[in-house]
N, C-alpha and C positions, 0 to 999 in steps of 0.2 A: 421323883427323878424324871428328867426329860430325856427321852431317847432320840438319837439321831444317827445317821449313817455317814460314813466318809468313803468314797471310792478313791483308791490310791493307784496312781500310775508310777511304777518303779523304773529305775534305770535298768537296762538290760542285765539280766542275771542276778538281780538283787531282791527278787520277790520274797524268797525264803528268809533272807537276812532282815528285811523290813518286818515281815510277819513275826519273826523271833524277837526282834527289838520291841515291837508293840506288846507281845506277850510278856516279855521280861519286865517291861515298865508297869504292867498290871493296870493299864488305863482303859483297856478295851473289854467290852463284854463278850463279843464274838468276833472272830476273824475268819474270813473265807477267801480262798483263792478263786478267781473268776477268769473267764475268757472274754475277749473283746477289747475295748479301748482302755480298760482299767484292769489291773492285775489283782487287786485286793478289794474286798468289801468289808468294812469294819463297823461294828455297832458299838456305840458309846451310850452311857447314861451319865447325865450331869445333874447336879442340884440346880433348881431353877434360878438361883442367884449367880451362877457361874455363866459368864458370857461365852457362848459357843465359838464365836469368831476368834476370841483371844485364846481359847483352849486349843483350837485347831492350829492356830499360828504358832503358839508357844510350846505345845506338847507333841503335836503330830508332825507338822511340816519340818521340824528340825531333825527328824530321824534321818540318818544317812541312808542314801539309796532311793529316797522319794523324789520323783521328778515333778509330779503334779497331783492335785487333789480336787475332788468335787464333793462338797458337803450337801447332804440331803436332810432337810429338816422335815419331820413328819408331824401330822396333826392328830390322828386318831388311829388306834389299832382296832381291827374288826375281827 
């Protein structure tokens, strides 16, 4: 499985709604609320055959309440 993270900026007042939608969809490994430019940090795992860009576009960005995303692809865990 390939891990990656997505930072999510939500529309005002929608952070909990977005976090709950991600949890209900059972597509995220971990969901954290954050302070700063983004409201949520979400960890995903995908099979290497799945395209991360398509996954984020088709499964994450379509959730109501999301304003913007920043995908972080990682290389190695220490």
